[in-house]
C-alpha positions, 0 to 999 in steps of 0.5 A, a space after each residue: 459314879 463312873 468307870 472311865 470307859 468312854 462311850 464316845 465324843 461330843 462337840 462343843 457347839 455353844 459356850 457362854 462365859 459369865 465371870 468365873 463360870 460358863 455353860 456349854 452346849 454339847 452335841 454327842 457324836 454317837 447315840 446318846 438316848 433318853 437324856 434326863 435333865 439333872 443327870 450326870 455326864 462326865 466331860 473329859 473326866 469332870 462330872 457335870 449335870 445336864 441343865 436341859 436338853 433339846 433335840 441333838 444337844 444338851 446344856 451343862 453348867 461348869 462352876 468356878 470351882 470346876 473351871 479352876 481345877 480342870 481343863 474345862 476352861 480351855 475349851 472352845 467352840 468346836 472342841 471335842 470332849 470325851 463323854 461317859 454317862 453315870 454308872 447304873 447299878 448292875 452295869 459291868 464295871 469295865 474300868 475302875 471306880 471313878 468319881 468324876 471329881 478331877 484332882 489335878 491337871 497333868 501335862 503330856 511329856 511324850 507320845 510314842 508308838 509302841 506296836 499298835 499302842 501309844 505309850 504316853 508319859 505325863 507329868 503331874 504335881 508331886 503332891 499326888 505322888 502317894 496316890 499313883 502306883 505302878 499297875 494301879 489305875 488313873 483317869 486321864 481326860 475321863 479314860 480309865 488307864 493302867 499305870 505302867 511306870 511312875 515316879 514322884 511327878 510322872 506316870 506312863 500309860 499305854 493306850 490301846 487302838 480301841 481307846 484311841 478310836 473312841 477318845 480325844 487322846 489322839 490329839 494329845 501332844 507334848 504340852 497338852 493339858 489333861 484332867 487327872 483323877 487318882 485312884 478313889 480307894 487310894 485317896 481314902 487310904 492316904 487320908 486315913 494314914 494322915 489322920 493316924 499320923 496326926 495323933 488320936 482324935 478327941 475321945 469319944 464315948 465308948 460303944 461297949 464293943 471291944 475285942 473282949 466283947 467280940 471274943 465272948 460272942 464268937 466273932 473272933 
């Protein structure tokens, strides 16, 4: 689990492709201490596990599934990625709950100056419109952002100066492809509503707990 608060950037210093999968060697450009083999680190919002680490670099593996759903397959040696370690229990939740499981790829439509901020509009597949709401949260290349406005196939966000400094979003241009993860809670709500609309599930054995039972025992 992540928060969408980027800790810094990493440079791809090695990349080895094998069929529909690849391994990447990453060099953090900020202090990233006590890396443990097997730990999860989000790369542009995609959760990848550390296979091994040595000195100033670590190696991660991206499966065919990860490459097909994200922009990881577009990366080349020398590219920069946004990095965030997994959330530790007790840490501040500065952004929002992020799973590191990318839902789709969005495309930057425009980047405009808005005071010291940058106003960015991105297009995304309409199938995800129900999970995108005004003033809700979205994760773009691993960055937790608030949605200023949205429609059935687009959203607009403001990126503050500190986020511009810490992340790769300064390289966004019209046509740039960006990993997008919609709101985690919104996805569960949508799924529940879909299941309800599909009709009742197969009957299950009653547990004996119903409204009458709760009333009799002081719960309602």
